[in-house]
Predicted model as a PDB file, atoms N, CA, C, CB and O in Angstrom, pLDDT in the B-factor column:
MODEL        1                                                                  
ATOM      1  N   MET A   1       0.664  -1.186  -0.093  1.00 76.00           N  
ATOM      2  CA  MET A   1      -0.206  -0.169   0.038  1.00 76.00           C  
ATOM      3  C   MET A   1       0.945   1.276  -0.051  1.00 76.00           C  
ATOM      4  CB  MET A   1      -1.159  -0.415   1.576  1.00 76.00           C  
ATOM      5  O   MET A   1       2.024   1.390   0.531  1.00 76.00           O  
ATOM      6  N   THR A   2       0.394   2.083  -0.813  1.00 94.00           N  
ATOM      7  CA  THR A   2       1.317   3.622  -0.944  1.00 94.00           C  
ATOM      8  C   THR A   2       1.008   4.361   0.271  1.00 94.00           C  
ATOM      9  CB  THR A   2       0.860   4.727  -2.349  1.00 94.00           C  
ATOM     10  O   THR A   2       0.213   3.903   1.091  1.00 94.00           O  
ATOM     11  N   VAL A   3       1.559   5.413   0.423  1.00 93.00           N  
ATOM     12  CA  VAL A   3       1.345   6.353   1.505  1.00 93.00           C  
ATOM     13  C   VAL A   3       0.074   7.123   1.143  1.00 93.00           C  
ATOM     14  CB  VAL A   3       2.595   7.316   1.716  1.00 93.00           C  
ATOM     15  O   VAL A   3      -0.667   7.504   2.049  1.00 93.00           O  
ATOM     16  N   THR A   4      -0.171   7.335   0.044  1.00 94.00           N  
ATOM     17  CA  THR A   4      -1.442   8.334  -0.284  1.00 94.00           C  
ATOM     18  C   THR A   4      -2.426   7.314  -0.281  1.00 94.00           C  
ATOM     19  CB  THR A   4      -1.438   9.262  -1.799  1.00 94.00           C  
ATOM     20  O   THR A   4      -3.524   7.847  -0.441  1.00 94.00           O  
ATOM     21  N   LYS A   5      -2.506   6.264  -0.187  1.00 94.00           N  
ATOM     22  CA  LYS A   5      -3.765   5.325  -0.117  1.00 94.00           C  
ATOM     23  C   LYS A   5      -3.974   4.981   1.305  1.00 94.00           C  
ATOM     24  CB  LYS A   5      -3.605   3.944  -0.984  1.00 94.00           C  
ATOM     25  O   LYS A   5      -5.132   4.711   1.624  1.00 94.00           O  
ATOM     26  N   ILE A   6      -3.001   4.940   2.270  1.00 94.00           N  
ATOM     27  CA  ILE A   6      -3.236   4.900   3.479  1.00 94.00           C  
ATOM     28  C   ILE A   6      -3.567   6.280   4.237  1.00 94.00           C  
ATOM     29  CB  ILE A   6      -2.200   4.261   3.953  1.00 94.00           C  
ATOM     30  O   ILE A   6      -4.247   6.286   5.263  1.00 94.00           O  
ATOM     31  N   LEU A   7      -3.159   7.182   3.792  1.00 95.00           N  
ATOM     32  CA  LEU A   7      -3.881   8.587   4.121  1.00 95.00           C  
ATOM     33  C   LEU A   7      -5.221   8.848   3.737  1.00 95.00           C  
ATOM     34  CB  LEU A   7      -3.202   9.662   3.529  1.00 95.00           C  
ATOM     35  O   LEU A   7      -6.048   9.392   4.468  1.00 95.00           O  
ATOM     36  N   ALA A   8      -5.425   8.452   2.582  1.00 94.00           N  
ATOM     37  CA  ALA A   8      -6.838   8.549   2.243  1.00 94.00           C  
ATOM     38  C   ALA A   8      -7.834   7.688   2.982  1.00 94.00           C  
ATOM     39  CB  ALA A   8      -6.974   8.265   0.886  1.00 94.00           C  
ATOM     40  O   ALA A   8      -8.959   8.079   3.295  1.00 94.00           O  
ATOM     41  N   ALA A   9      -7.299   6.370   3.267  1.00 95.00           N  
ATOM     42  CA  ALA A   9      -7.882   5.640   4.182  1.00 95.00           C  
ATOM     43  C   ALA A   9      -8.313   5.911   5.716  1.00 95.00           C  
ATOM     44  CB  ALA A   9      -7.183   4.787   4.148  1.00 95.00           C  
ATOM     45  O   ALA A   9      -9.313   5.511   6.313  1.00 95.00           O  
ATOM     46  N   LEU A  10      -7.036   6.871   6.253  1.00 95.00           N  
ATOM     47  CA  LEU A  10      -7.270   7.550   7.573  1.00 95.00           C  
ATOM     48  C   LEU A  10      -8.159   8.541   7.453  1.00 95.00           C  
ATOM     49  CB  LEU A  10      -6.112   8.100   8.171  1.00 95.00           C  
ATOM     50  O   LEU A  10      -8.943   8.742   8.381  1.00 95.00           O  
ATOM     51  N   SER A  11      -8.188   9.217   6.461  1.00 95.00           N  
ATOM     52  CA  SER A  11      -8.935  10.735   6.144  1.00 95.00           C  
ATOM     53  C   SER A  11     -10.527  10.166   6.224  1.00 95.00           C  
ATOM     54  CB  SER A  11      -8.464  11.575   4.264  1.00 95.00           C  
ATOM     55  O   SER A  11     -11.422  10.823   6.754  1.00 95.00           O  
ATOM     56  N   ALA A  12     -10.748   8.735   5.564  1.00 95.00           N  
ATOM     57  CA  ALA A  12     -12.049   8.402   5.480  1.00 95.00           C  
ATOM     58  C   ALA A  12     -12.641   7.958   6.816  1.00 95.00           C  
ATOM     59  CB  ALA A  12     -12.186   7.411   4.489  1.00 95.00           C  
ATOM     60  O   ALA A  12     -13.786   8.227   7.182  1.00 95.00           O  
ATOM     61  N   ILE A  13     -11.827   7.316   7.444  1.00 96.00           N  
ATOM     62  CA  ILE A  13     -11.959   6.816   8.956  1.00 96.00           C  
ATOM     63  C   ILE A  13     -12.100   8.097   9.546  1.00 96.00           C  
ATOM     64  CB  ILE A  13     -10.657   5.919   9.636  1.00 96.00           C  
ATOM     65  O   ILE A  13     -13.227   8.205  10.030  1.00 96.00           O  
ATOM     66  N   ALA A  14     -11.416   9.092   9.695  1.00 96.00           N  
ATOM     67  CA  ALA A  14     -11.654  10.574  10.426  1.00 96.00           C  
ATOM     68  C   ALA A  14     -12.979  10.956  10.167  1.00 96.00           C  
ATOM     69  CB  ALA A  14     -10.687  11.810   9.891  1.00 96.00           C  
ATOM     70  O   ALA A  14     -13.833  11.242  11.006  1.00 96.00           O  
ATOM     71  N   GLU A  15     -13.104  10.939   8.791  1.00 96.00           N  
ATOM     72  CA  GLU A  15     -14.531  11.645   8.686  1.00 96.00           C  
ATOM     73  C   GLU A  15     -15.587  10.928   8.925  1.00 96.00           C  
ATOM     74  CB  GLU A  15     -14.824  12.170   7.467  1.00 96.00           C  
ATOM     75  O   GLU A  15     -16.666  11.518   8.981  1.00 96.00           O  
ATOM     76  N   ALA A  16     -15.542   9.571   9.111  1.00 96.00           N  
ATOM     77  CA  ALA A  16     -16.635   8.465   9.532  1.00 96.00           C  
ATOM     78  C   ALA A  16     -16.703   8.843  11.057  1.00 96.00           C  
ATOM     79  CB  ALA A  16     -16.143   6.679   9.232  1.00 96.00           C  
ATOM     80  O   ALA A  16     -17.795   9.281  11.418  1.00 96.00           O  
ATOM     81  N   VAL A  17     -15.835   8.759  11.897  1.00 96.00           N  
ATOM     82  CA  VAL A  17     -15.723   9.116  13.401  1.00 96.00           C  
ATOM     83  C   VAL A  17     -16.215  10.565  13.727  1.00 96.00           C  
ATOM     84  CB  VAL A  17     -14.191   8.987  13.883  1.00 96.00           C  
ATOM     85  O   VAL A  17     -16.895  10.834  14.718  1.00 96.00           O  
ATOM     86  N   ALA A  18     -15.813  11.444  12.818  1.00 96.00           N  
ATOM     87  CA  ALA A  18     -16.493  12.931  13.308  1.00 96.00           C  
ATOM     88  C   ALA A  18     -18.218  12.817  12.918  1.00 96.00           C  
ATOM     89  CB  ALA A  18     -15.641  14.485  12.255  1.00 96.00           C  
ATOM     90  O   ALA A  18     -19.085  13.378  13.589  1.00 96.00           O  
ATOM     91  N   GLY A  19     -18.493  11.966  11.690  1.00 96.00           N  
ATOM     92  CA  GLY A  19     -19.926  12.060  11.358  1.00 96.00           C  
ATOM     93  C   GLY A  19     -20.748  11.293  12.520  1.00 96.00           C  
ATOM     94  O   GLY A  19     -21.900  11.572  12.852  1.00 96.00           O  
ATOM     95  N   LEU A  20     -19.896  10.215  13.108  1.00 96.00           N  
ATOM     96  CA  LEU A  20     -20.589   9.207  13.983  1.00 96.00           C  
ATOM     97  C   LEU A  20     -20.780  10.255  15.499  1.00 96.00           C  
ATOM     98  CB  LEU A  20     -19.454   7.553  14.195  1.00 96.00           C  
ATOM     99  O   LEU A  20     -21.775  10.162  16.217  1.00 96.00           O  
ATOM    100  N   ALA A  21     -19.710  11.149  15.755  1.00 96.00           N  
ATOM    101  CA  ALA A  21     -19.781  12.010  17.036  1.00 96.00           C  
ATOM    102  C   ALA A  21     -20.857  12.993  16.864  1.00 96.00           C  
ATOM    103  CB  ALA A  21     -18.421  12.778  17.358  1.00 96.00           C  
ATOM    104  O   ALA A  21     -21.582  13.205  17.836  1.00 96.00           O  
ATOM    105  N   ARG A  22     -21.078  13.664  15.699  1.00 96.00           N  
ATOM    106  CA  ARG A  22     -22.302  14.320  15.390  1.00 96.00           C  
ATOM    107  C   ARG A  22     -23.742  13.810  15.670  1.00 96.00           C  
ATOM    108  CB  ARG A  22     -22.233  14.509  14.150  1.00 96.00           C  
ATOM    109  O   ARG A  22     -24.640  14.361  16.307  1.00 96.00           O  
ATOM    110  N   PHE A  23     -23.727  12.473  14.953  1.00 96.00           N  
ATOM    111  CA  PHE A  23     -25.059  11.798  15.047  1.00 96.00           C  
ATOM    112  C   PHE A  23     -25.128  11.598  16.482  1.00 96.00           C  
ATOM    113  CB  PHE A  23     -25.224  10.413  14.197  1.00 96.00           C  
ATOM    114  O   PHE A  23     -26.146  12.123  16.932  1.00 96.00           O  
ATOM    115  N   LEU A  24     -24.339  10.971  17.459  1.00 95.00           N  
ATOM    116  CA  LEU A  24     -24.398  10.746  18.588  1.00 95.00           C  
ATOM    117  C   LEU A  24     -24.683  12.283  19.428  1.00 95.00           C  
ATOM    118  CB  LEU A  24     -23.157   9.946  18.866  1.00 95.00           C  
ATOM    119  O   LEU A  24     -25.527  12.148  20.314  1.00 95.00           O  
ATOM    120  N   THR A  25     -24.262  13.354  19.329  1.00 96.00           N  
ATOM    121  CA  THR A  25     -24.334  14.354  20.072  1.00 96.00           C  
ATOM    122  C   THR A  25     -25.873  14.859  19.696  1.00 96.00           C  
ATOM    123  CB  THR A  25     -23.105  15.330  19.821  1.00 96.00           C  
ATOM    124  O   THR A  25     -26.627  15.328  20.548  1.00 96.00           O  
ATOM    125  N   ASN A  26     -26.211  14.702  18.361  1.00 95.00           N  
ATOM    126  CA  ASN A  26     -27.618  15.161  18.149  1.00 95.00           C  
ATOM    127  C   ASN A  26     -28.804  14.464  18.777  1.00 95.00           C  
ATOM    128  CB  ASN A  26     -27.858  15.139  16.800  1.00 95.00           C  
ATOM    129  O   ASN A  26     -29.865  14.977  19.132  1.00 95.00           O  
ATOM    130  N   ARG A  27     -28.393  13.078  18.854  1.00 96.00           N  
ATOM    131  CA  ARG A  27     -29.117  12.099  19.509  1.00 96.00           C  
ATOM    132  C   ARG A  27     -29.473  12.406  21.149  1.00 96.00           C  
ATOM    133  CB  ARG A  27     -28.283  10.822  19.327  1.00 96.00           C  
ATOM    134  O   ARG A  27     -30.540  12.227  21.737  1.00 96.00           O  
ATOM    135  N   GLN A  28     -28.243  12.909  21.642  1.00 96.00           N  
ATOM    136  CA  GLN A  28     -28.489  13.155  23.175  1.00 96.00           C  
ATOM    137  C   GLN A  28     -29.155  14.239  23.231  1.00 96.00           C  
ATOM    138  CB  GLN A  28     -27.309  13.296  24.076  1.00 96.00           C  
ATOM    139  O   GLN A  28     -30.055  14.161  24.067  1.00 96.00           O  
ATOM    140  N   LEU A  29     -29.080  15.621  22.483  1.00 95.00           N  
ATOM    141  CA  LEU A  29     -29.900  16.674  22.500  1.00 95.00           C  
ATOM    142  C   LEU A  29     -31.041  16.298  22.390  1.00 95.00           C  
ATOM    143  CB  LEU A  29     -29.686  17.540  21.690  1.00 95.00           C  
ATOM    144  O   LEU A  29     -31.837  16.796  23.186  1.00 95.00           O  
ATOM    145  N   ILE A  30     -31.574  15.287  21.380  1.00 95.00           N  
ATOM    146  CA  ILE A  30     -33.063  15.315  21.102  1.00 95.00           C  
ATOM    147  C   ILE A  30     -33.552  14.298  22.583  1.00 95.00           C  
ATOM    148  CB  ILE A  30     -33.503  14.515  19.254  1.00 95.00           C  
ATOM    149  O   ILE A  30     -34.641  14.493  23.122  1.00 95.00           O  
ATOM    150  N   ASN A  31     -32.839  13.529  22.951  1.00 96.00           N  
ATOM    151  CA  ASN A  31     -33.379  13.013  23.935  1.00 96.00           C  
ATOM    152  C   ASN A  31     -33.384  13.820  25.415  1.00 96.00           C  
ATOM    153  CB  ASN A  31     -32.776  11.820  23.948  1.00 96.00           C  
ATOM    154  O   ASN A  31     -34.054  13.414  26.364  1.00 96.00           O  
ATOM    155  N   ALA A  32     -32.805  14.640  25.452  1.00 96.00           N  
ATOM    156  CA  ALA A  32     -32.628  15.668  26.490  1.00 96.00           C  
ATOM    157  C   ALA A  32     -33.870  16.411  26.386  1.00 96.00           C  
ATOM    158  CB  ALA A  32     -31.343  16.590  26.316  1.00 96.00           C  
ATOM    159  O   ALA A  32     -34.555  16.585  27.393  1.00 96.00           O  
ATOM    160  N   GLY A  33     -34.258  16.914  25.128  1.00 94.00           N  
ATOM    161  CA  GLY A  33     -35.401  17.828  24.999  1.00 94.00           C  
ATOM    162  C   GLY A  33     -36.697  17.080  25.418  1.00 94.00           C  
ATOM    163  O   GLY A  33     -37.656  17.557  26.025  1.00 94.00           O  
ATOM    164  N   ARG A  34     -36.467  15.351  24.806  1.00 96.00           N  
ATOM    165  CA  ARG A  34     -37.953  14.665  25.396  1.00 96.00           C  
ATOM    166  C   ARG A  34     -37.987  14.680  26.830  1.00 96.00           C  
ATOM    167  CB  ARG A  34     -38.201  13.037  24.981  1.00 96.00           C  
ATOM    168  O   ARG A  34     -39.060  14.900  27.391  1.00 96.00           O  
ATOM    169  N   ALA A  35     -36.859  14.456  27.541  1.00 96.00           N  
ATOM    170  CA  ALA A  35     -36.969  14.194  28.851  1.00 96.00           C  
ATOM    171  C   ALA A  35     -37.444  15.282  29.754  1.00 96.00           C  
ATOM    172  CB  ALA A  35     -35.807  13.761  29.250  1.00 96.00           C  
ATOM    173  O   ALA A  35     -38.111  15.118  30.775  1.00 96.00           O  
ATOM    174  N   ALA A  36     -36.946  16.615  29.171  1.00 95.00           N  
ATOM    175  CA  ALA A  36     -37.487  17.957  29.586  1.00 95.00           C  
ATOM    176  C   ALA A  36     -38.946  18.148  29.452  1.00 95.00           C  
ATOM    177  CB  ALA A  36     -36.856  19.011  28.813  1.00 95.00           C  
ATOM    178  O   ALA A  36     -39.720  18.561  30.316  1.00 95.00           O  
ATOM    179  N   GLU A  37     -39.215  17.775  28.201  1.00 96.00           N  
ATOM    180  CA  GLU A  37     -40.660  17.866  27.997  1.00 96.00           C  
ATOM    181  C   GLU A  37     -41.651  16.809  28.702  1.00 96.00           C  
ATOM    182  CB  GLU A  37     -40.856  17.778  26.558  1.00 96.00           C  
ATOM    183  O   GLU A  37     -42.849  17.035  28.878  1.00 96.00           O  
ATOM    184  N   ARG A  38     -41.208  16.015  28.957  1.00 96.00           N  
ATOM    185  CA  ARG A  38     -41.759  14.927  30.099  1.00 96.00           C  
ATOM    186  C   ARG A  38     -41.729  15.397  31.285  1.00 96.00           C  
ATOM    187  CB  ARG A  38     -41.024  13.655  30.239  1.00 96.00           C  
ATOM    188  O   ARG A  38     -42.855  15.369  31.782  1.00 96.00           O  
ATOM    189  N   ALA A  39     -40.933  15.823  31.975  1.00 96.00           N  
ATOM    190  CA  ALA A  39     -40.739  16.464  33.135  1.00 96.00           C  
ATOM    191  C   ALA A  39     -41.794  17.875  33.198  1.00 96.00           C  
ATOM    192  CB  ALA A  39     -39.128  16.786  33.206  1.00 96.00           C  
ATOM    193  O   ALA A  39     -42.501  18.178  34.160  1.00 96.00           O  
ATOM    194  N   ASP A  40     -41.702  18.468  32.164  1.00 96.00           N  
ATOM    195  CA  ASP A  40     -42.789  19.495  32.329  1.00 96.00           C  
ATOM    196  C   ASP A  40     -44.190  19.235  32.321  1.00 96.00           C  
ATOM    197  CB  ASP A  40     -42.669  20.359  31.425  1.00 96.00           C  
ATOM    198  O   ASP A  40     -44.995  19.851  33.021  1.00 96.00           O  
ATOM    199  N   GLN A  41     -44.526  18.170  31.394  1.00 96.00           N  
ATOM    200  CA  GLN A  41     -45.644  17.554  31.521  1.00 96.00           C  
ATOM    201  C   GLN A  41     -46.188  16.940  32.801  1.00 96.00           C  
ATOM    202  CB  GLN A  41     -45.571  16.743  30.696  1.00 96.00           C  
ATOM    203  O   GLN A  41     -47.365  17.071  33.138  1.00 96.00           O  
ATOM    204  N   ALA A  42     -45.200  16.206  33.561  1.00 96.00           N  
ATOM    205  CA  ALA A  42     -45.633  15.703  34.721  1.00 96.00           C  
ATOM    206  C   ALA A  42     -45.951  16.853  35.544  1.00 96.00           C  
ATOM    207  CB  ALA A  42     -44.688  14.803  35.318  1.00 96.00           C  
ATOM    208  O   ALA A  42     -47.003  16.886  36.182  1.00 96.00           O  
ATOM    209  N   SER A  43     -45.042  17.870  35.572  1.00 95.00           N  
ATOM    210  CA  SER A  43     -45.360  18.906  36.677  1.00 95.00           C  
ATOM    211  C   SER A  43     -46.392  19.908  36.489  1.00 95.00           C  
ATOM    212  CB  SER A  43     -44.225  19.653  36.967  1.00 95.00           C  
ATOM    213  O   SER A  43     -46.628  20.708  37.395  1.00 95.00           O  
ATOM    214  N   ARG A  44     -47.198  19.941  35.101  1.00 96.00           N  
ATOM    215  CA  ARG A  44     -48.633  20.404  34.747  1.00 96.00           C  
ATOM    216  C   ARG A  44     -49.545  19.454  35.326  1.00 96.00           C  
ATOM    217  CB  ARG A  44     -48.914  20.508  33.192  1.00 96.00           C  
ATOM    218  O   ARG A  44     -50.522  19.758  36.010  1.00 96.00           O  
ATOM    219  N   ASP A  45     -49.132  18.130  34.978  1.00 96.00           N  
ATOM    220  CA  ASP A  45     -50.244  17.083  35.615  1.00 96.00           C  
ATOM    221  C   ASP A  45     -50.539  17.228  37.350  1.00 96.00           C  
ATOM    222  CB  ASP A  45     -49.605  15.396  35.313  1.00 96.00           C  
ATOM    223  O   ASP A  45     -51.624  17.274  37.931  1.00 96.00           O  
ATOM    224  N   GLY A  46     -49.229  17.276  37.878  1.00 95.00           N  
ATOM    225  CA  GLY A  46     -49.474  17.517  39.177  1.00 95.00           C  
ATOM    226  C   GLY A  46     -50.016  18.558  39.782  1.00 95.00           C  
ATOM    227  O   GLY A  46     -50.666  18.436  40.820  1.00 95.00           O  
ATOM    228  N   LYS A  47     -49.786  19.778  39.146  1.00 96.00           N  
ATOM    229  CA  LYS A  47     -50.345  21.194  39.235  1.00 96.00           C  
ATOM    230  C   LYS A  47     -52.043  20.710  39.184  1.00 96.00           C  
ATOM    231  CB  LYS A  47     -49.728  22.365  37.756  1.00 96.00           C  
ATOM    232  O   LYS A  47     -52.858  20.910  40.084  1.00 96.00           O  
ATOM    233  N   LYS A  48     -52.232  20.209  38.221  1.00 96.00           N  
ATOM    234  CA  LYS A  48     -53.815  20.107  37.765  1.00 96.00           C  
ATOM    235  C   LYS A  48     -54.385  19.338  38.912  1.00 96.00           C  
ATOM    236  CB  LYS A  48     -54.133  19.255  36.210  1.00 96.00           C  
ATOM    237  O   LYS A  48     -55.412  19.741  39.459  1.00 96.00           O  
ATOM    238  N   LYS A  49     -53.716  18.149  39.345  1.00 95.00           N  
ATOM    239  CA  LYS A  49     -54.420  17.271  40.238  1.00 95.00           C  
ATOM    240  C   LYS A  49     -54.136  17.839  41.710  1.00 95.00           C  
ATOM    241  CB  LYS A  49     -53.925  15.713  40.037  1.00 95.00           C  
ATOM    242  O   LYS A  49     -54.754  17.220  42.577  1.00 95.00           O  
ATOM    243  N   ASP A  50     -53.488  18.682  42.083  1.00 95.00           N  
ATOM    244  CA  ASP A  50     -53.492  19.517  43.337  1.00 95.00           C  
ATOM    245  C   ASP A  50     -54.660  20.345  43.162  1.00 95.00           C  
ATOM    246  CB  ASP A  50     -52.172  20.397  43.576  1.00 95.00           C  
ATOM    247  O   ASP A  50     -55.527  20.066  43.990  1.00 95.00           O  
ATOM    248  N   ALA A  51     -55.002  21.343  42.301  1.00 94.00           N  
ATOM    249  CA  ALA A  51     -56.141  22.247  42.075  1.00 94.00           C  
ATOM    250  C   ALA A  51     -57.293  21.548  42.080  1.00 94.00           C  
ATOM    251  CB  ALA A  51     -56.076  22.983  40.874  1.00 94.00           C  
ATOM    252  O   ALA A  51     -58.275  22.179  42.475  1.00 94.00           O  
ATOM    253  N   GLN A  52     -57.496  20.171  41.682  1.00 93.00           N  
ATOM    254  CA  GLN A  52     -58.573  19.249  41.787  1.00 93.00           C  
ATOM    255  C   GLN A  52     -59.063  18.849  43.025  1.00 93.00           C  
ATOM    256  CB  GLN A  52     -58.279  18.193  41.189  1.00 93.00           C  
ATOM    257  O   GLN A  52     -60.236  18.838  43.399  1.00 93.00           O  
ATOM    258  N   ILE A  53     -57.759  18.422  43.810  1.00 94.00           N  
ATOM    259  CA  ILE A  53     -58.121  18.188  45.228  1.00 94.00           C  
ATOM    260  C   ILE A  53     -58.236  19.257  46.321  1.00 94.00           C  
ATOM    261  CB  ILE A  53     -57.232  17.342  45.684  1.00 94.00           C  
ATOM    262  O   ILE A  53     -58.656  19.120  47.470  1.00 94.00           O  
ATOM    263  N   ARG A  54     -57.808  20.264  45.755  1.00 93.00           N  
ATOM    264  CA  ARG A  54     -57.942  21.569  46.752  1.00 93.00           C  
ATOM    265  C   ARG A  54     -59.592  22.015  46.222  1.00 93.00           C  
ATOM    266  CB  ARG A  54     -56.463  23.068  46.386  1.00 93.00           C  
ATOM    267  O   ARG A  54     -60.373  22.351  47.112  1.00 93.00           O  
ATOM    268  N   ALA A  55     -59.988  22.009  45.054  1.00 90.00           N  
ATOM    269  CA  ALA A  55     -61.212  22.293  44.980  1.00 90.00           C  
ATOM    270  C   ALA A  55     -62.388  21.253  45.522  1.00 90.00           C  
ATOM    271  CB  ALA A  55     -61.317  22.579  43.710  1.00 90.00           C  
ATOM    272  O   ALA A  55     -63.508  21.678  45.803  1.00 90.00           O  
ATOM    273  N   LEU A  56     -62.065  19.987  45.630  1.00 90.00           N  
ATOM    274  CA  LEU A  56     -62.888  19.142  46.400  1.00 90.00           C  
ATOM    275  C   LEU A  56     -62.788  19.322  47.590  1.00 90.00           C  
ATOM    276  CB  LEU A  56     -62.742  17.949  46.232  1.00 90.00           C  
ATOM    277  O   LEU A  56     -63.848  19.204  48.205  1.00 90.00           O  
ATOM    278  N   LEU A  57     -61.688  19.628  48.313  1.00 90.00           N  
ATOM    279  CA  LEU A  57     -61.689  19.863  49.597  1.00 90.00           C  
ATOM    280  C   LEU A  57     -62.338  21.287  50.069  1.00 90.00           C  
ATOM    281  CB  LEU A  57     -60.338  19.711  49.984  1.00 90.00           C  
ATOM    282  O   LEU A  57     -62.712  21.411  51.236  1.00 90.00           O  
ATOM    283  N   ASP A  58     -62.438  22.149  49.316  1.00 86.00           N  
ATOM    284  CA  ASP A  58     -63.114  23.530  49.264  1.00 86.00           C  
ATOM    285  C   ASP A  58     -64.778  23.457  48.907  1.00 86.00           C  
ATOM    286  CB  ASP A  58     -62.308  24.443  48.060  1.00 86.00           C  
ATOM    287  O   ASP A  58     -65.536  24.390  49.171  1.00 86.00           O  
ATOM    288  N   ALA A  59     -65.164  22.338  48.337  1.00 87.00           N  
ATOM    289  CA  ALA A  59     -66.427  22.321  47.738  1.00 87.00           C  
ATOM    290  C   ALA A  59     -67.318  22.421  49.166  1.00 87.00           C  
ATOM    291  CB  ALA A  59     -66.684  20.896  46.709  1.00 87.00           C  
ATOM    292  O   ALA A  59     -66.775  22.092  50.220  1.00 87.00           O  
ATOM    293  N   PRO A  60     -68.687  22.882  49.146  1.00 85.00           N  
ATOM    294  CA  PRO A  60     -69.597  22.706  50.168  1.00 85.00           C  
ATOM    295  C   PRO A  60     -69.969  21.000  50.187  1.00 85.00           C  
ATOM    296  CB  PRO A  60     -70.927  23.739  49.872  1.00 85.00           C  
ATOM    297  O   PRO A  60     -70.025  20.097  49.353  1.00 85.00           O  
ATOM    298  N   ARG A  61     -70.212  21.173  51.863  1.00 88.00           N  
ATOM    299  CA  ARG A  61     -70.472  19.721  51.932  1.00 88.00           C  
ATOM    300  C   ARG A  61     -71.964  19.151  52.008  1.00 88.00           C  
ATOM    301  CB  ARG A  61     -69.773  19.253  53.105  1.00 88.00           C  
ATOM    302  O   ARG A  61     -72.313  17.977  51.882  1.00 88.00           O  
ATOM    303  N   ASN A  62     -72.664  20.148  52.217  1.00 91.00           N  
ATOM    304  CA  ASN A  62     -74.180  19.923  52.087  1.00 91.00           C  
ATOM    305  C   ASN A  62     -75.004  21.343  52.142  1.00 91.00           C  
ATOM    306  CB  ASN A  62     -74.696  18.915  53.345  1.00 91.00           C  
ATOM    307  O   ASN A  62     -74.498  22.466  52.163  1.00 91.00           O  
ATOM    308  N   ARG A  63     -76.468  20.997  52.160  1.00 92.00           N  
ATOM    309  CA  ARG A  63     -77.039  22.061  51.630  1.00 92.00           C  
ATOM    310  C   ARG A  63     -76.945  23.585  52.729  1.00 92.00           C  
ATOM    311  CB  ARG A  63     -78.567  21.505  51.300  1.00 92.00           C  
ATOM    312  O   ARG A  63     -77.012  24.759  52.365  1.00 92.00           O  
ATOM    313  N   ASP A  64     -76.820  23.189  53.750  1.00 91.00           N  
ATOM    314  CA  ASP A  64     -76.492  24.270  54.663  1.00 91.00           C  
ATOM    315  C   ASP A  64     -75.330  24.879  54.452  1.00 91.00           C  
ATOM    316  CB  ASP A  64     -76.477  23.895  55.912  1.00 91.00           C  
ATOM    317  O   ASP A  64     -75.223  26.102  54.542  1.00 91.00           O  
ATOM    318  N   ASP A  65     -74.381  24.120  54.161  1.00 90.00           N  
ATOM    319  CA  ASP A  65     -73.014  24.746  54.092  1.00 90.00           C  
ATOM    320  C   ASP A  65     -73.126  25.476  52.677  1.00 90.00           C  
ATOM    321  CB  ASP A  65     -71.689  23.575  54.196  1.00 90.00           C  
ATOM    322  O   ASP A  65     -72.088  26.100  52.457  1.00 90.00           O  
ATOM    323  N   ILE A  66     -73.980  25.582  51.738  1.00 89.00           N  
ATOM    324  CA  ILE A  66     -74.108  26.040  50.632  1.00 89.00           C  
ATOM    325  C   ILE A  66     -74.676  27.518  50.832  1.00 89.00           C  
ATOM    326  CB  ILE A  66     -74.879  25.121  49.854  1.00 89.00           C  
ATOM    327  O   ILE A  66     -74.180  28.570  50.429  1.00 89.00           O  
ATOM    328  N   VAL A  67     -75.770  27.329  51.512  1.00 90.00           N  
ATOM    329  CA  VAL A  67     -76.530  28.549  52.131  1.00 90.00           C  
ATOM    330  C   VAL A  67     -75.681  29.474  52.977  1.00 90.00           C  
ATOM    331  CB  VAL A  67     -77.688  28.061  53.037  1.00 90.00           C  
ATOM    332  O   VAL A  67     -75.652  30.690  52.785  1.00 90.00           O  
ATOM    333  N   LYS A  68     -74.915  28.782  54.025  1.00 89.00           N  
ATOM    334  CA  LYS A  68     -73.917  29.500  54.627  1.00 89.00           C  
ATOM    335  C   LYS A  68     -73.143  30.512  54.104  1.00 89.00           C  
ATOM    336  CB  LYS A  68     -73.196  28.784  54.987  1.00 89.00           C  
ATOM    337  O   LYS A  68     -73.042  31.679  54.481  1.00 89.00           O  
ATOM    338  N   ARG A  69     -72.402  29.712  52.843  1.00 86.00           N  
ATOM    339  CA  ARG A  69     -71.515  30.356  52.152  1.00 86.00           C  
ATOM    340  C   ARG A  69     -71.979  31.393  51.319  1.00 86.00           C  
ATOM    341  CB  ARG A  69     -70.866  29.544  51.498  1.00 86.00           C  
ATOM    342  O   ARG A  69     -71.241  32.349  51.080  1.00 86.00           O  
ATOM    343  N   LEU A  70     -73.239  31.311  50.799  1.00 89.00           N  
ATOM    344  CA  LEU A  70     -73.771  32.198  49.948  1.00 89.00           C  
ATOM    345  C   LEU A  70     -74.022  33.432  50.782  1.00 89.00           C  
ATOM    346  CB  LEU A  70     -74.980  31.653  49.267  1.00 89.00           C  
ATOM    347  O   LEU A  70     -73.604  34.528  50.411  1.00 89.00           O  
ATOM    348  N   ARG A  71     -74.752  33.256  51.993  1.00 90.00           N  
ATOM    349  CA  ARG A  71     -74.955  34.488  52.844  1.00 90.00           C  
ATOM    350  C   ARG A  71     -73.721  35.283  53.082  1.00 90.00           C  
ATOM    351  CB  ARG A  71     -75.514  34.119  54.179  1.00 90.00           C  
ATOM    352  O   ARG A  71     -73.726  36.506  53.215  1.00 90.00           O  
ATOM    353  N   GLU A  72     -72.413  34.350  53.139  1.00 88.00           N  
ATOM    354  CA  GLU A  72     -71.228  34.995  53.498  1.00 88.00           C  
ATOM    355  C   GLU A  72     -70.581  35.585  52.166  1.00 88.00           C  
ATOM    356  CB  GLU A  72     -70.281  33.988  54.259  1.00 88.00           C  
ATOM    357  O   GLU A  72     -69.476  36.113  52.295  1.00 88.00           O  
ATOM    358  N   GLY A  73     -71.077  35.552  51.080  1.00 82.00           N  
ATOM    359  CA  GLY A  73     -70.589  36.193  50.348  1.00 82.00           C  
ATOM    360  C   GLY A  73     -70.259  35.581  48.957  1.00 82.00           C  
ATOM    361  O   GLY A  73     -69.928  36.294  48.010  1.00 82.00           O  
ATOM    362  N   GLY A  74     -70.351  34.404  48.885  1.00 68.00           N  
ATOM    363  CA  GLY A  74     -70.425  33.441  47.754  1.00 68.00           C  
ATOM    364  C   GLY A  74     -69.589  32.327  48.038  1.00 68.00           C  
ATOM    365  O   GLY A  74     -69.056  32.164  49.135  1.00 68.00           O  
ATOM    366  N   LEU A  75     -69.469  31.578  47.096  1.00 60.00           N  
ATOM    367  CA  LEU A  75     -68.998  30.030  47.033  1.00 60.00           C  
ATOM    368  C   LEU A  75     -67.479  29.970  47.067  1.00 60.00           C  
ATOM    369  CB  LEU A  75     -69.518  29.249  45.623  1.00 60.00           C  
ATOM    370  O   LEU A  75     -66.903  28.882  47.029  1.00 60.00           O  
TER     371      LEU A  75                                                      
ENDMDL                                                                          
END                                                                             
């Protein structure tokens, strides 16, 4: 093998390694974005559930409670 062919082969290998590194970096960025979206969605779901529980706990218990709240200025 000549020196030129060896250098060409090494250059091709270096380009392949660089391309693989770019691909893996892009995959990591995509996966990080997906993980951030999942965390954001979980946070929103948790806040929604908390609001639902709060609304349930603050709801009038019976008719007398409704009347009392209405007389005091609203539900």
